[in-house]
N, C-alpha and C positions, 0 to 999 in steps of 0.2 A: 450260469448266466451266460446269455448269448453275447459273444464277443463283438458281433457287428453293432449291436445296441450300444455296448459300452464305448465302441470306437466313435459311433455317432455323437455321443454325449461329450466325449473328449474333444472332438473336432469342433463342435459348436461352442464349447467353452473357449477353446483357442481363438476361434473366429471372433467371438464377442470381445475377447481380451485384446485382440488386434484392433478391432474397430474403435475401442475405447481409448487404447494407448497410442496409436500412430498418429492421431491429430494433435495429441499434445507434444509429441517428439518432433513432429514436422513443424509445427507452428513455432515452437521454441527456436529451432535452427534457422527459420526464414526470418524472424524478427532480429536475431543477433547478426546475420550475415549482411543483409541490406534492407533496412527498413522502408526505404522508398519503393522497393520492388514489389510488385503486386504478384501473388501466387495464386495458382488455381487450387492447391491443396485445401485451403480452408473452405472454399465453395464446394468442393467435392465431397469433403467428409461432412460438411453441414447438411448436404443432401442425403448422405447415407444414414444418419441418424433417424429423421423421420421415416424414411423408407423402411428401416429396420424395424421401428415401432410399429408401423402399420402391418408389416408382414407377420410378426409375431402376434399382433392382434387378431388378424384374420385367421391364422392358424388355430389360436386358442379359442376363439369363439366358435368356430365350426365344430370343434370337438366337444363343445358344451351342448350343442343342439341335438336333440334326438327327435326325429320325425314323429314317432309315436307318442311322445309326451311333450309336444311343443307348448302346451298351455302350462306346463310346470316348469319348463326349462327357460322360457323366454322373458318371463317377469324378472327374475334375478339378474339376467344377462342386460336387460335395458336398465335396471336399477344401477347396476355397476357403471354402465357407460354414462348415464346421468350424473352419477357421483364423480366420475372422472371429470366431466365437463364443468360441473359446479366447483369442484375442487380446483380446477384450473383458472377459474374466474375469481373465486373469492379468496382463498389464502395465496394463490398463485404458486409457481414453482412445480417441479416434478413430485416432490415429496408430498405435498398437500393434496395434489390431485390423485396421486396413488393411494394415499391412505383414505381419502374420501370414497374413492371408488370401491376399495376392499371392504370398507365399513358398510356401504350401502348394498353391496353385493351379499356380504355375510347376513346382514339384518333381514333381506329380502328372502334368502335361503331359509333362514330360521323361521320366517313367517309363513312361507309357501311350505316348507317341509319337504324339500326335494330330496 
């Protein structure tokens, strides 16, 4: 196994853990210390979440598209994105949108036969 690849996976996992755990730790300290004082941390970590989701989405989507088979790769990708958007509107929340997007992508892949 390539050690640089393993190191990249471990560093990505640690970074993801820190992005998710630091807002909870810092938010808890802020509210206990002085509730009237406004902190920049909630705004900062609130912006990191959507930026992280968009960057992961771009990296994931680019790897799914092959220029020589665009007619086979594009429909499942668009179906998955439409499923995420519909899931966000209808049941709401991150779990509903994720499950709806995965379901739409999987059904389209099964139909197209990629």
